[in-house]
N, C-alpha and C positions, 0 to 999 in steps of 0.2 A: 910749418905747427902741426898739422897734421900727422906725418910720419911723427916724429917726433911725440906723438899720444900716443899711438899705435905700439908701438915700439915700447912706452911704457907699461900700457897694459900688458904686453906679451912678456914684460919682464916680470910685472905683478902677478902674472897667472902662474910664472913659472915658481914661485914663490911662495906662497900663500901660507898663513896662519891663523888660526882659529881664535876666537872669541877670548879676548883678555891678554892672548899672547903676540899681538901685533906689532914687538918689537922691532923687526926690522923692517917691516914696512912703514910704520911710520917713520923711521929714520930716511928712508927712500925720499917720503913725501916732503917729510920737513926739510931736508936737502936740496930738493928740488924748487920746494918754494923758496927758502933764501936767495937761491941762485936767481930768481925772478925777481928780488928785491923786498918781495913782501916780510914783514914783521912776523915771527913764528912764535907763537906758545905752545909749549910741549908737555907732555905727562898730564894732559886734561882730561880727566875722569879715568885715569889711569896711563896708558897709552894713546889718546886721542891730541889730536895739533889741530892748532888752528891756526891760519894765514891770513894776514891783516892787509887788504888795500883800499887805497886812499883816505881821503878826510871827511867830514861832514857832519852835518848836526843828526842826522839818523842813520839807521844800520840794517844791513841786511845780508841775512846770511844764507847760506846754499850750504846742504849738507851732501856727505858723502861716505859712506860706509869702510872700514878696513880690513873688517875680519872676513874669513871665508869659512868651509863647511868640513867638517869631519867625513869628509863623505869621500871613498875611490876614484880618482878620474878613471873613467874609460880611455883605452888609447884614443888617442885624437889626433892633435896638433904637433907640430913640431916643438914649439912652446909651452907643450903638456904640464903637468906641475911634478915637480922633484921631488915634492914631500911626499911620502907616500900616504896615502889615506886621506888628504888634506887636497882640496881644491875649490878654485874659485869657481863654483856652479849655480851661485846665482847672480852673478855677474857685475858682484863689487870693483871688479877690476875695472870696468870699464866704466862705472862710476868715476872713480877717481882719475883715470886717464881724461874724462869730461872735464872734471877742473883743473886737471891740469891745461887745458887747452883753454878755458875759460882765464885760469893765471898767466897765461902765457899772453893773450889778448891785454889784459889789465897790466902787462909791466910795459906794455909798448904804450900803451893810452890810459893814464890814471884815470879811476871813476869821478865821477862828482857827489859821489857820498863814499862813506866807509862800508866795506866790502869785506863780511867776513866767510870765508873759504875753511868750513868744518869738515874735516876728515874724524868720523867718530868712532871708536870701538865696539866691541860686542853688540851690532846689532842683531844677530842672529839668536842671541839667547835672551835681549829684553832689558839687558842689562845699562849698555852703553849710554841708551840717552840720559836715563835715572844719573848715572853717574856723572857724565857732563853737568849737568843742572846742578846736581848737588857741589859740585867743586867752585869751589870760591873763586880760581881763577874766572870761572864763566862768568862772574859780575863784572866783571872790566868788559867783557865785549857783548853785553846783552844783549839781541838785536831787538828793533823795532818789528823785524817781520823775518819768518823764516819760511823757505821753499826747497823743495827737494823733487829728486825723478827717480821713477823705477823702472827699468825696462819690463818688459810682457809680454812672452811668447804668445805666440796663437792669433795676434792682432798683427796686420798687415805692419812691413816693416816702416818705422818713423810714423805711423798715426799715431794720433795724443788722443790719450783718454785722462778726462780732465771733468770737475763736475766740483759745486760748492756741497758740504754737507759731508755725510760717514763714508770713508772709500775704503775704510781697511776694517776687518773685526779686531773687537779684543780678544786675549784669549791668554790662558795661563795654565800652567801643567801641575796637577797632583800624584805624587809617588805613595804610594799606600803598601806598610808592611803587616804583613798578617803572622801573629808567634804562636803557634801551637807546640808540641812537641813530638820529637820524634820517637819512632819505635820500629821493632823487626819486622819486615814486610810479611811476615807469615803471622804475627799478633798486630793487625794495624789496631784491635780493640786497647792495648796497651799504650797508646798515644792518643795523640789527638790533631789532626792533621787538617790543614784549613783549605784541603782542595776542594769539597763540596761549598765553603764562604765564596773561595775564587770564582768557582764555575756560576755560582749566582748574582756575582756584582758584575761580572761583564757583559750579560745581555742587561741588568739592571740598569747600569748607568748608563749603555747604550739606549734604551728607552728613553733617556730625559734629554734628547734630541728632539726638533721638532722640524717636521719636513714643510718648511716654509724659505721662499726666497731670500735670498742672502738681504735683499735692502727692508724686507719684511722688521719692524723693530721688534718682535717678538721672535726673531730666528734666532735658532740657539743648535749646538753642536756638541755632544761628548762623544771623543770619539778613544779608543782605548789602542794606545802604541807599543804598549808592551808587558807581559805577563809572565811571571816563573815560577814555577811551582819546586819546593825542595831541590837535591843535590840528583845528578844523573847516576841513579843507581838501581838496580834490581832488587836490593835486601832491605833498602830502609823505607820505610812510610816518614812521607814526607810531614818536617815539623814548621816551616816555614814557607810565606808565599809574597811575592811582590807583584802589583799593578800600577802599571802608568796611563794616565789620561789627560787628555786635553781638552777644555773644554772652549769653546767659543761663542760670542754674543756678538749683536752687532755695535751694543752702547756698555759703556762701563756700568753704568747704573743695573742692566739686567744681569751682567756678569758676576753682580754681587750676590743675586738674587742664587742664580745656577750655582756657585761654589756653596751656598749654603746649603740648597736641596741636596747637590752630592755626596757634601761631608756629612749631612743624617743620616741620606743613605745607606754608605758605607760603615758609620756606626751602628746601626740597626742589623745589616746584612751581618757584620764581621763581630757581632758584639761579643762572641767567646773568645777572641783570637788578638784582643788588645791593639787597634788597629792604630798605626801612627801615622796622620797624614804631613807630608811636606811640602810648601808652594815651592815652586818653578816656572821658570821662562815666562814672568808678569808682563804683558805688551797692554799699553795703554789701548782704547779704541783710536782709529784714526780719523778726523773730522776735519775737512777743509775750512777754512775761516774766509767768509767773505773778501775783506779787502785783500788776503793773499791770493784768491782765486782767481779775484779779477786781473791782478798783475800779472797771474801767468797767462789767463787767458789774452790780455792784449802780446804778451810776449809771441804767443803761439797762432797770433793772425795768419790766415793763408795756409795753415798744415793742412794735411788730411787728419779728421777726425773719426774716431773708433767710439761706437755708442755699446751701451750695455754690458762693459766690463768692470764697473765699477760701481758698488760697494763690492770688493772679494773678501772670499775669505780668509787669506792667508794674513798676519797680522807683520803689520810695521810698528819700530818703535820710535819714528820719528812721531807717531801719532803723539807721543808724552812729550814734545815742544807746544805742541798744539792748547796744551792745558794752561800755557806761562805765556806762549806768546802766539800773535795772531800766525797761524803757516796754514800752506797747502803742500801737498804733492800732486805731481803730475806723472804717468805714466805712459811710458813711448814701447811702439810695438816694435818687438825684435823680430816679427817672421811669422808666417804663420806654418811653417814646417819647422820653428825650431822648436828643438827638444824642450820639454817643462823645467822652471828654476827646480832648483835641487837635483835631476835628473844627472845620474854620472857623464852623460856624453852632453851637458849643455856647456856652451860657450859662447860669451859675448858677441854681438856682431860689431867689427871695428866700424862699419858703417853709420853706427847709431853716435856715434863721436862727434861728430860737427854738429849732428841734428841737435843731439842736447846741448852744446856748448852753446851754440845761436840763441836757442830759446835763454838762457840763462845770461847771455849778454843784451840781450833785449830788454829782459827782465830789469836788471840794473839799469839800462841806460833808464827805462819808463820810470823806476822808484828813484833815481836822482833826479828827472825830468818832477817827479810829484814832489820831490823835498825843495828843488828850488821853489814851486809853487807856494809851498807852505810857509816860505822864510821870506 
């Protein structure tokens, strides 16, 4: 089973697809789930699929992600990406392979409850969970509890980071466009350059950050991720500018306040340049519910633990499921010497597949046992 799961991960790694375009990835996973006897729902939230195993009065959902990143993979393994400029550099290929191992086990022995293995699209943009939840097809499989995992570099291989409460930040991106008027570079006074407004905005927005530990409810971070002024020319005084920022807070409630403050600052600082502000990549906070966390704690009994790794600054759109369903995510160490997530040389360690699969299978067994007691 492990060799098949590893081979699948390497195949997925070779053919990555970006958020919302995971058509072939979804077909691969749907075909494998059907071959294992699962009932498969396709087109969930776009390209997502759900594989259903077992029957019972209660439903447990386990989620993995379909999408890869628009990043050029560094020269690496012989199964490196064949799609130039796209790579599985966050480990979603490994998460899918882990669920394949779980599905293989469930095909040999049906669970005493209903299990939904969700292969979700568009996690990297924050759109996927929202699309799945809004899809009418999801109503038929809406679970009583949802769990997931994510690998985490810089933690010992196989060590578990798990806790109740906040585990990943809320975040959202703002794209700002400023419009002035071009002129000849020899006569800049005849135009209206947004250069000074842009240069004032960058430090002012950065100053909205608070230098606090991530676990502090008052934590906030404003990161400038892109800036552009005019066109690359020596003869034109610029007439427009673009700026992109990412906002992060520990809780959704704090995000609303930070976004309002950022928007007010932009409107004031760039008042003469008709600022247009659009929202992108909006992620809910991720908060582990008590009952879902307790289930994962039982499944992780005896495994090494890593403390202090969560809550983390990066965002995870699995958190949106937690606003409607009791949900929890655990983090598995992918090695202290492992490159960081989204680095061009990141590669999910195959040794985590059986660790993650065993945790999920234990969780299914415990969930089914609880269901029998309830009835």
